[in-house]
N, C-alpha and C positions, 0 to 999 in steps of 0.2 A: 165438384162441378167445375168444368173448364171456365176460365175467365175470358171475356172478350178482349180483343186488342184495345189498348188505350185510345186509339184514334177512331175506333169503330163506333157507328151508331149503336145505341143500346138495344134497338129492336132487331138487330141481326141475331140469328141463332149462333151459339158458340161453334167454333170449328175453324178450319183452315181458310175458308172463303168468307169474305165480309165486304161491306161497303164502308168506306171511311167518310169522315165529315166534310170532305171537299166535294162530295157529289153535287152535281148541278141539275140533277133530275132530268136528264135528257131522254131517259127511257131505253137506251141502247142495250144495257145488260139484260133486262127482262125479255127483250126481243131475241137476243142471242142465246140465252140460257134460261128459258121460262121455268124449267124444273128446279132452278136454284134461286133465281132472283125475281123480285116483283116490286111494284111501287109500295112505299110505306102507307100505312093507314091514313096518315096526314097528307099524303101525296106531295111531300116536299123533298123526297129523296127515294132512292131504291134501297132494298135490303136483301140480304141472304135469308130466305125464310126456311131453307133446308140445305144441307150439304149434299154434294153430288154422291149418288149411290152406284152409278154404272160408269164404265169407261167413256161412253158417249156423253154423259152428263159432265164428267171431268173435262173432256175436250171442249164442250160448249162453255163451261165456266172459264177455262183457260183462254178461249177466244174472247170472252168478255173482258178478262184481265188485259189482254193484248190490245183490244180496240177501244177501251174506255178513254174518252177525250180528256178527262181530268185525272187519270190514273187513280181513280177512287175505288175501283174493283181490285181487291187485294187477295193474295193467296199465301199470306205469311202469318195467319192467326194460329191460335192454340189448336194443335192437331190431336190433343188428348181425346176429344170427342169421337174421333174416327179410329182409335186404336182398339185392337181386340181386348176384350175383358179377360179375366182369368178363366172364365168358363168357356172361352173360345168364340163367343159371339161378339158382335160389334156394338159398342156403346153408342147411344144417340142422345 
């Protein structure tokens, strides 16, 4: 199973996109990319609850990366979760 980035909140799903522990919970990333980001259950930070699955979702996630006021939305996590499996399907 892919590991989370060391700076990521533990409630992010594994994968390239994640929210790190500098998040100020401004709510911008869920507004920009609601298919990828949402508030945490504790409502203290945002999390990546799924990885982008379409080019449009990737563009929205990248917009969130670019616009995050604290640079907490990251795109340098473990990408193993989005690599094709040996059977040719995408692992999630």
